PDB file of N, CA, C and O in Angstrom:
ATOM      1  N   UNK A   1      19.426  21.652   3.838  1.00  0.00           N
ATOM      2  CA  UNK A   1      19.227  21.086   2.965  1.00  0.00           C
ATOM      3  C   UNK A   1      17.872  21.547   2.903  1.00  0.00           C
ATOM      4  O   UNK A   1      17.199  22.012   3.824  1.00  0.00           O
ATOM      5  N   UNK A   2      17.423  21.289   1.218  1.00  0.00           N
ATOM      6  CA  UNK A   2      16.169  21.567   0.758  1.00  0.00           C
ATOM      7  C   UNK A   2      15.031  20.658   1.311  1.00  0.00           C
ATOM      8  O   UNK A   2      15.430  19.637   1.872  1.00  0.00           O
ATOM      9  N   UNK A   3      14.001  20.804   1.266  1.00  0.00           N
ATOM     10  CA  UNK A   3      12.454  20.268   1.484  1.00  0.00           C
ATOM     11  C   UNK A   3      12.643  18.687   0.584  1.00  0.00           C
ATOM     12  O   UNK A   3      13.043  18.508  -0.566  1.00  0.00           O
ATOM     13  N   UNK A   4      12.342  18.029   1.264  1.00  0.00           N
ATOM     14  CA  UNK A   4      11.591  16.793   0.345  1.00  0.00           C
ATOM     15  C   UNK A   4      10.625  16.965  -0.444  1.00  0.00           C
ATOM     16  O   UNK A   4       9.786  17.773  -0.047  1.00  0.00           O
ATOM     17  N   UNK A   5      10.394  16.352  -1.707  1.00  0.00           N
ATOM     18  CA  UNK A   5       9.116  16.451  -2.069  1.00  0.00           C
ATOM     19  C   UNK A   5       8.257  14.792  -2.328  1.00  0.00           C
ATOM     20  O   UNK A   5       8.626  13.660  -2.640  1.00  0.00           O
ATOM     21  N   UNK A   6       7.369  15.244  -2.100  1.00  0.00           N
ATOM     22  CA  UNK A   6       6.421  13.766  -1.742  1.00  0.00           C
ATOM     23  C   UNK A   6       6.375  13.297  -3.674  1.00  0.00           C
ATOM     24  O   UNK A   6       6.346  13.856  -4.771  1.00  0.00           O
ATOM     25  N   UNK A   7       6.394  11.860  -3.048  1.00  0.00           N
ATOM     26  CA  UNK A   7       6.279  11.495  -4.509  1.00  0.00           C
ATOM     27  C   UNK A   7       4.858  10.867  -4.816  1.00  0.00           C
ATOM     28  O   UNK A   7       4.555   9.784  -4.316  1.00  0.00           O
ATOM     29  N   UNK A   8       4.003  11.546  -5.631  1.00  0.00           N
ATOM     30  CA  UNK A   8       2.755  11.504  -5.863  1.00  0.00           C
ATOM     31  C   UNK A   8       2.324  10.012  -6.075  1.00  0.00           C
ATOM     32  O   UNK A   8       1.678   9.395  -5.229  1.00  0.00           O
ATOM     33  N   UNK A   9       2.584   9.672  -6.839  1.00  0.00           N
ATOM     34  CA  UNK A   9       1.951   7.903  -7.267  1.00  0.00           C
ATOM     35  C   UNK A   9       2.332   7.246  -6.010  1.00  0.00           C
ATOM     36  O   UNK A   9       1.412   6.585  -5.528  1.00  0.00           O
ATOM     37  N   UNK A  10       3.344   7.240  -5.393  1.00  0.00           N
ATOM     38  CA  UNK A  10       3.434   6.779  -3.897  1.00  0.00           C
ATOM     39  C   UNK A  10       1.978   7.006  -2.857  1.00  0.00           C
ATOM     40  O   UNK A  10       1.076   6.254  -2.489  1.00  0.00           O
ATOM     41  N   UNK A  11       2.260   8.230  -2.663  1.00  0.00           N
ATOM     42  CA  UNK A  11       1.212   8.733  -1.663  1.00  0.00           C
ATOM     43  C   UNK A  11      -0.361   8.587  -2.005  1.00  0.00           C
ATOM     44  O   UNK A  11      -1.341   8.800  -1.291  1.00  0.00           O
ATOM     45  N   UNK A  12      -0.265   8.154  -3.330  1.00  0.00           N
ATOM     46  CA  UNK A  12      -2.354   7.913  -3.977  1.00  0.00           C
ATOM     47  C   UNK A  12      -1.885   6.189  -3.465  1.00  0.00           C
ATOM     48  O   UNK A  12      -2.949   5.807  -2.976  1.00  0.00           O
ATOM     49  N   UNK A  13      -1.221   5.398  -3.374  1.00  0.00           N
ATOM     50  CA  UNK A  13      -1.555   3.680  -3.423  1.00  0.00           C
ATOM     51  C   UNK A  13      -0.958   3.575  -1.654  1.00  0.00           C
ATOM     52  O   UNK A  13      -1.440   2.560  -1.153  1.00  0.00           O
ATOM     53  N   UNK A  14      -0.326   4.123  -0.940  1.00  0.00           N
ATOM     54  CA  UNK A  14       0.106   3.709   0.342  1.00  0.00           C
ATOM     55  C   UNK A  14      -0.155   4.962   1.351  1.00  0.00           C
ATOM     56  O   UNK A  14       0.102   6.143   1.117  1.00  0.00           O
ATOM     57  N   UNK A  15      -0.696   4.441   2.462  1.00  0.00           N
ATOM     58  CA  UNK A  15      -1.488   5.488   3.829  1.00  0.00           C
ATOM     59  C   UNK A  15       0.028   4.879   4.702  1.00  0.00           C
ATOM     60  O   UNK A  15       0.809   3.938   4.550  1.00  0.00           O
ATOM     61  N   UNK A  16      -0.146   6.166   5.770  1.00  0.00           N
ATOM     62  CA  UNK A  16       0.545   5.679   6.812  1.00  0.00           C
ATOM     63  C   UNK A  16      -0.337   5.795   7.816  1.00  0.00           C
ATOM     64  O   UNK A  16      -1.134   6.727   7.928  1.00  0.00           O
ATOM     65  N   UNK A  17      -0.216   4.797   8.624  1.00  0.00           N
ATOM     66  CA  UNK A  17      -0.798   4.727  10.248  1.00  0.00           C
ATOM     67  C   UNK A  17      -0.654   5.339  11.097  1.00  0.00           C
ATOM     68  O   UNK A  17       0.564   5.470  11.214  1.00  0.00           O
ATOM     69  N   UNK A  18      -1.327   6.050  12.127  1.00  0.00           N
ATOM     70  CA  UNK A  18      -0.981   6.153  13.247  1.00  0.00           C
ATOM     71  C   UNK A  18       0.119   6.077  13.876  1.00  0.00           C
ATOM     72  O   UNK A  18       0.598   7.054  14.450  1.00  0.00           O
ATOM     73  N   UNK A  19       0.647   4.974  13.860  1.00  0.00           N
ATOM     74  CA  UNK A  19       1.975   4.500  14.758  1.00  0.00           C
ATOM     75  C   UNK A  19       3.172   4.610  13.622  1.00  0.00           C
ATOM     76  O   UNK A  19       4.316   4.212  13.837  1.00  0.00           O
ATOM     77  N   UNK A  20       2.742   5.207  12.387  1.00  0.00           N
ATOM     78  CA  UNK A  20       3.591   5.286  11.483  1.00  0.00           C
ATOM     79  C   UNK A  20       3.995   4.032  10.485  1.00  0.00           C
ATOM     80  O   UNK A  20       5.001   4.020   9.775  1.00  0.00           O
ATOM     81  N   UNK A  21       2.969   2.938  10.574  1.00  0.00           N
ATOM     82  CA  UNK A  21       3.034   1.501   9.975  1.00  0.00           C
ATOM     83  C   UNK A  21       2.787   2.114   8.346  1.00  0.00           C
ATOM     84  O   UNK A  21       2.396   3.276   8.232  1.00  0.00           O
ATOM     85  N   UNK A  22       3.008   1.367   7.246  1.00  0.00           N
ATOM     86  CA  UNK A  22       2.780   1.810   5.881  1.00  0.00           C
ATOM     87  C   UNK A  22       1.444   0.636   5.735  1.00  0.00           C
ATOM     88  O   UNK A  22       1.459  -0.494   6.222  1.00  0.00           O
ATOM     89  N   UNK A  23       0.480   1.162   5.048  1.00  0.00           N
ATOM     90  CA  UNK A  23      -0.708  -0.157   4.316  1.00  0.00           C
ATOM     91  C   UNK A  23      -1.028   0.076   3.169  1.00  0.00           C
ATOM     92  O   UNK A  23      -1.389   1.215   2.875  1.00  0.00           O
ATOM     93  N   UNK A  24      -0.985  -0.848   2.300  1.00  0.00           N
ATOM     94  CA  UNK A  24      -1.415  -0.767   0.742  1.00  0.00           C
ATOM     95  C   UNK A  24      -2.673  -1.418   0.420  1.00  0.00           C
ATOM     96  O   UNK A  24      -3.238  -1.886   1.409  1.00  0.00           O
ATOM     97  N   UNK A  25      -3.019  -1.510  -0.226  1.00  0.00           N
ATOM     98  CA  UNK A  25      -4.168  -2.020  -0.849  1.00  0.00           C
ATOM     99  C   UNK A  25      -3.872  -3.466  -1.725  1.00  0.00           C
ATOM    100  O   UNK A  25      -2.989  -3.234  -2.551  1.00  0.00           O
ATOM    101  N   UNK A  26      -4.314  -4.802  -1.790  1.00  0.00           N
ATOM    102  CA  UNK A  26      -3.663  -5.887  -2.353  1.00  0.00           C
ATOM    103  C   UNK A  26      -4.281  -5.393  -3.988  1.00  0.00           C
ATOM    104  O   UNK A  26      -4.909  -4.401  -4.358  1.00  0.00           O
ATOM    105  N   UNK A  27      -3.652  -6.862  -4.856  1.00  0.00           N
ATOM    106  CA  UNK A  27      -4.089  -6.627  -6.169  1.00  0.00           C
ATOM    107  C   UNK A  27      -4.693  -7.977  -6.324  1.00  0.00           C
ATOM    108  O   UNK A  27      -4.546  -8.965  -5.604  1.00  0.00           O
ATOM    109  N   UNK A  28      -5.605  -7.784  -7.713  1.00  0.00           N
ATOM    110  CA  UNK A  28      -5.795  -8.789  -8.395  1.00  0.00           C
ATOM    111  C   UNK A  28      -7.603  -8.535  -7.964  1.00  0.00           C
ATOM    112  O   UNK A  28      -8.425  -9.136  -8.655  1.00  0.00           O
ATOM    113  N   UNK A  29      -7.971  -7.862  -7.104  1.00  0.00           N
ATOM    114  CA  UNK A  29      -9.304  -7.539  -7.348  1.00  0.00           C
ATOM    115  C   UNK A  29     -10.226  -6.832  -8.031  1.00  0.00           C
ATOM    116  O   UNK A  29     -11.302  -6.560  -7.499  1.00  0.00           O
ATOM    117  N   UNK A  30      -9.954  -6.474  -9.188  1.00  0.00           N
ATOM    118  CA  UNK A  30     -10.621  -5.831 -10.215  1.00  0.00           C
ATOM    119  C   UNK A  30     -11.625  -6.499 -11.365  1.00  0.00           C
ATOM    120  O   UNK A  30     -12.779  -6.087 -11.482  1.00  0.00           O
ATOM    121  N   UNK A  31     -11.108  -7.532 -12.179  1.00  0.00           N
ATOM    122  CA  UNK A  31     -11.938  -8.151 -12.888  1.00  0.00           C
ATOM    123  C   UNK A  31     -11.711  -9.901 -13.103  1.00  0.00           C
ATOM    124  O   UNK A  31     -10.662 -10.526 -12.942  1.00  0.00           O
ATOM    125  N   UNK A  32     -12.564 -10.237 -13.365  1.00  0.00           N
ATOM    126  CA  UNK A  32     -12.625 -12.126 -13.911  1.00  0.00           C
ATOM    127  C   UNK A  32     -13.130 -12.231 -11.974  1.00  0.00           C
ATOM    128  O   UNK A  32     -13.050 -13.317 -11.399  1.00  0.00           O
ATOM    129  N   UNK A  33     -13.387 -11.548 -11.575  1.00  0.00           N
ATOM    130  CA  UNK A  33     -13.818 -12.121 -10.178  1.00  0.00           C
ATOM    131  C   UNK A  33     -14.598 -13.279  -9.820  1.00  0.00           C
ATOM    132  O   UNK A  33     -14.781 -13.727  -8.688  1.00  0.00           O
ATOM    133  N   UNK A  34     -15.159 -13.833 -11.234  1.00  0.00           N
ATOM    134  CA  UNK A  34     -16.496 -14.814 -10.798  1.00  0.00           C
ATOM    135  C   UNK A  34     -15.564 -16.236 -10.558  1.00  0.00           C
ATOM    136  O   UNK A  34     -15.780 -17.076  -9.684  1.00  0.00           O
ATOM    137  N   UNK A  35     -14.482 -16.270 -11.564  1.00  0.00           N
ATOM    138  CA  UNK A  35     -13.726 -17.602 -11.219  1.00  0.00           C
ATOM    139  C   UNK A  35     -12.538 -17.192  -9.655  1.00  0.00           C
ATOM    140  O   UNK A  35     -11.453 -17.773  -9.634  1.00  0.00           O
ATOM    141  N   UNK A  36     -12.791 -16.479  -8.812  1.00  0.00           N
ATOM    142  CA  UNK A  36     -12.265 -16.412  -7.727  1.00  0.00           C
ATOM    143  C   UNK A  36     -13.302 -17.066  -6.486  1.00  0.00           C
ATOM    144  O   UNK A  36     -14.526 -17.008  -6.371  1.00  0.00           O
ATOM    145  N   UNK A  37     -12.418 -17.605  -5.760  1.00  0.00           N
ATOM    146  CA  UNK A  37     -13.538 -18.146  -4.554  1.00  0.00           C
ATOM    147  C   UNK A  37     -13.933 -16.806  -3.427  1.00  0.00           C
ATOM    148  O   UNK A  37     -13.249 -15.796  -3.257  1.00  0.00           O
ATOM    149  N   UNK A  38     -15.230 -17.148  -2.750  1.00  0.00           N
ATOM    150  CA  UNK A  38     -15.291 -16.022  -1.705  1.00  0.00           C
ATOM    151  C   UNK A  38     -14.132 -15.674  -0.783  1.00  0.00           C
ATOM    152  O   UNK A  38     -13.964 -14.503  -0.443  1.00  0.00           O
ATOM    153  N   UNK A  39     -13.159 -16.850  -0.277  1.00  0.00           N
ATOM    154  CA  UNK A  39     -12.437 -16.366   0.955  1.00  0.00           C
ATOM    155  C   UNK A  39     -11.433 -15.622   0.086  1.00  0.00           C
ATOM    156  O   UNK A  39     -10.854 -14.704   0.666  1.00  0.00           O
ATOM    157  N   UNK A  40     -11.063 -15.859  -1.365  1.00  0.00           N
ATOM    158  CA  UNK A  40      -9.586 -15.570  -1.763  1.00  0.00           C
ATOM    159  C   UNK A  40     -10.429 -13.827  -2.166  1.00  0.00           C
ATOM    160  O   UNK A  40      -9.723 -12.834  -2.345  1.00  0.00           O
ATOM    161  N   UNK A  41     -11.515 -13.784  -2.222  1.00  0.00           N
ATOM    162  CA  UNK A  41     -11.864 -12.153  -2.859  1.00  0.00           C
ATOM    163  C   UNK A  41     -12.442 -11.691  -1.368  1.00  0.00           C
ATOM    164  O   UNK A  41     -12.868 -10.536  -1.373  1.00  0.00           O
ATOM    165  N   UNK A  42     -12.523 -12.310  -0.230  1.00  0.00           N
ATOM    166  CA  UNK A  42     -12.582 -11.178   1.304  1.00  0.00           C
ATOM    167  C   UNK A  42     -10.613 -11.126   1.390  1.00  0.00           C
ATOM    168  O   UNK A  42     -10.064 -10.073   1.713  1.00  0.00           O
ATOM    169  N   UNK A  43     -10.061 -11.972   1.168  1.00  0.00           N
ATOM    170  CA  UNK A  43      -8.400 -11.720   1.289  1.00  0.00           C
ATOM    171  C   UNK A  43      -8.185 -10.637   0.735  1.00  0.00           C
ATOM    172  O   UNK A  43      -7.669  -9.738   1.399  1.00  0.00           O
ATOM    173  N   UNK A  44      -8.534 -10.421  -0.686  1.00  0.00           N
ATOM    174  CA  UNK A  44      -7.999  -9.347  -1.636  1.00  0.00           C
ATOM    175  C   UNK A  44      -8.521  -8.213  -1.180  1.00  0.00           C
ATOM    176  O   UNK A  44      -7.910  -7.217  -1.566  1.00  0.00           O
ATOM    177  N   UNK A  45      -9.588  -7.982  -0.383  1.00  0.00           N
ATOM    178  CA  UNK A  45     -10.147  -6.660   0.415  1.00  0.00           C
ATOM    179  C   UNK A  45      -9.700  -6.346   1.428  1.00  0.00           C
ATOM    180  O   UNK A  45     -10.030  -5.230   1.830  1.00  0.00           O
ATOM    181  N   UNK A  46      -8.848  -7.097   2.210  1.00  0.00           N
ATOM    182  CA  UNK A  46      -8.348  -6.357   2.926  1.00  0.00           C
ATOM    183  C   UNK A  46      -7.003  -5.835   3.052  1.00  0.00           C
ATOM    184  O   UNK A  46      -6.023  -6.546   2.830  1.00  0.00           O
ATOM    185  N   UNK A  47      -6.910  -4.540   3.422  1.00  0.00           N
ATOM    186  CA  UNK A  47      -5.605  -3.836   3.273  1.00  0.00           C
ATOM    187  C   UNK A  47      -4.318  -4.491   4.123  1.00  0.00           C
ATOM    188  O   UNK A  47      -4.584  -4.816   5.280  1.00  0.00           O
ATOM    189  N   UNK A  48      -2.755  -4.747   3.591  1.00  0.00           N
ATOM    190  CA  UNK A  48      -1.907  -5.001   3.456  1.00  0.00           C
ATOM    191  C   UNK A  48      -0.812  -4.176   4.199  1.00  0.00           C
ATOM    192  O   UNK A  48      -0.549  -3.048   3.782  1.00  0.00           O
ATOM    193  N   UNK A  49      -0.057  -4.772   5.456  1.00  0.00           N
ATOM    194  CA  UNK A  49       1.075  -3.876   5.371  1.00  0.00           C
ATOM    195  C   UNK A  49       2.154  -3.772   4.837  1.00  0.00           C
ATOM    196  O   UNK A  49       2.221  -4.647   3.974  1.00  0.00           O
ATOM    197  N   UNK A  50       3.225  -3.067   4.874  1.00  0.00           N
ATOM    198  CA  UNK A  50       4.119  -3.009   4.206  1.00  0.00           C
ATOM    199  C   UNK A  50       5.320  -2.863   5.273  1.00  0.00           C
ATOM    200  O   UNK A  50       5.431  -2.039   6.181  1.00  0.00           O
ATOM    201  N   UNK A  51       6.553  -4.349   4.731  1.00  0.00           N
ATOM    202  CA  UNK A  51       7.279  -3.956   5.878  1.00  0.00           C
ATOM    203  C   UNK A  51       8.728  -4.198   5.423  1.00  0.00           C
ATOM    204  O   UNK A  51       8.762  -4.555   4.245  1.00  0.00           O
ATOM    205  N   UNK A  52       9.807  -4.119   5.947  1.00  0.00           N
ATOM    206  CA  UNK A  52      10.916  -4.586   5.750  1.00  0.00           C
ATOM    207  C   UNK A  52      11.620  -3.191   4.915  1.00  0.00           C
ATOM    208  O   UNK A  52      11.350  -2.025   5.202  1.00  0.00           O
ATOM    209  N   UNK A  53      12.550  -3.615   3.858  1.00  0.00           N
ATOM    210  CA  UNK A  53      13.279  -3.124   3.129  1.00  0.00           C
ATOM    211  C   UNK A  53      12.326  -2.096   2.381  1.00  0.00           C
ATOM    212  O   UNK A  53      12.752  -0.990   2.045  1.00  0.00           O
ATOM    213  N   UNK A  54      11.106  -2.474   2.149  1.00  0.00           N
ATOM    214  CA  UNK A  54      10.631  -1.720   1.203  1.00  0.00           C
ATOM    215  C   UNK A  54       9.901  -0.611   1.858  1.00  0.00           C
ATOM    216  O   UNK A  54      10.075   0.509   1.377  1.00  0.00           O
ATOM    217  N   UNK A  55       9.044  -0.749   2.964  1.00  0.00           N
ATOM    218  CA  UNK A  55       8.902   0.126   3.684  1.00  0.00           C
ATOM    219  C   UNK A  55       9.654   1.446   4.069  1.00  0.00           C
ATOM    220  O   UNK A  55       9.242   2.604   4.138  1.00  0.00           O
ATOM    221  N   UNK A  56      11.105   0.806   4.338  1.00  0.00           N
ATOM    222  CA  UNK A  56      11.915   2.001   4.398  1.00  0.00           C
ATOM    223  C   UNK A  56      12.158   2.714   2.880  1.00  0.00           C
ATOM    224  O   UNK A  56      12.685   3.819   2.756  1.00  0.00           O
ATOM    225  N   UNK A  57      11.761   2.027   1.939  1.00  0.00           N
ATOM    226  CA  UNK A  57      12.377   3.150   0.728  1.00  0.00           C
ATOM    227  C   UNK A  57      11.201   3.668   0.128  1.00  0.00           C
ATOM    228  O   UNK A  57      11.209   4.433  -0.837  1.00  0.00           O
ATOM    229  N   UNK A  58       9.757   3.065   0.955  1.00  0.00           N
ATOM    230  CA  UNK A  58       8.423   3.723   0.695  1.00  0.00           C
ATOM    231  C   UNK A  58       8.486   4.745   1.455  1.00  0.00           C
ATOM    232  O   UNK A  58       8.240   5.694   0.710  1.00  0.00           O
ATOM    233  N   UNK A  59       8.665   5.125   2.482  1.00  0.00           N
ATOM    234  CA  UNK A  59       8.724   6.110   3.051  1.00  0.00           C
ATOM    235  C   UNK A  59       9.920   7.428   2.772  1.00  0.00           C
ATOM    236  O   UNK A  59       9.696   8.575   3.159  1.00  0.00           O
ATOM    237  N   UNK A  60      10.822   7.147   2.257  1.00  0.00           N
ATOM    238  CA  UNK A  60      11.513   7.719   1.882  1.00  0.00           C
ATOM    239  C   UNK A  60      10.795   8.634   0.457  1.00  0.00           C
ATOM    240  O   UNK A  60      10.856   9.849   0.271  1.00  0.00           O
ATOM    241  N   UNK A  61      10.276   7.817  -0.224  1.00  0.00           N
ATOM    242  CA  UNK A  61       9.379   8.417  -1.362  1.00  0.00           C
ATOM    243  C   UNK A  61       8.459   9.311  -0.716  1.00  0.00           C
ATOM    244  O   UNK A  61       8.339  10.418  -1.241  1.00  0.00           O
ATOM    245  N   UNK A  62       7.701   9.032   0.440  1.00  0.00           N
ATOM    246  CA  UNK A  62       6.690   9.755   1.192  1.00  0.00           C
ATOM    247  C   UNK A  62       7.682  11.193   1.633  1.00  0.00           C
ATOM    248  O   UNK A  62       7.090  12.262   1.481  1.00  0.00           O
ATOM    249  N   UNK A  63       8.682  11.249   1.997  1.00  0.00           N
ATOM    250  CA  UNK A  63       8.987  12.731   2.276  1.00  0.00           C
ATOM    251  C   UNK A  63       8.993  12.215   3.877  1.00  0.00           C
ATOM    252  O   UNK A  63       9.711  13.063   4.407  1.00  0.00           O
ATOM    253  N   UNK A  64       8.555  11.232   4.980  1.00  0.00           N
ATOM    254  CA  UNK A  64       8.665  10.946   6.095  1.00  0.00           C
ATOM    255  C   UNK A  64      10.067  10.323   6.985  1.00  0.00           C
ATOM    256  O   UNK A  64       9.976  10.077   8.188  1.00  0.00           O
TER     257      UNK A  64
END
C-alpha cells in the first residue's frame, strides 16, 4: 500500500501530544476583544483537546 500524505492544513492547526492526544487552539481570540470578559479571553487562550470521531478523522488526515 502507498504511503499516506499528510494533510498540511490540518497539520498546521492540530498538534499531537506525547501520549497521542490531539490538541487545537480555540476560536474567537483575534479581534473585538474589548467586549469580551477577562475570564472569557483567558479561556480562549488555553488549548482544547479533540475527542471522539473528530479525533479519529483528524488522525487519518495527519497520517497517524
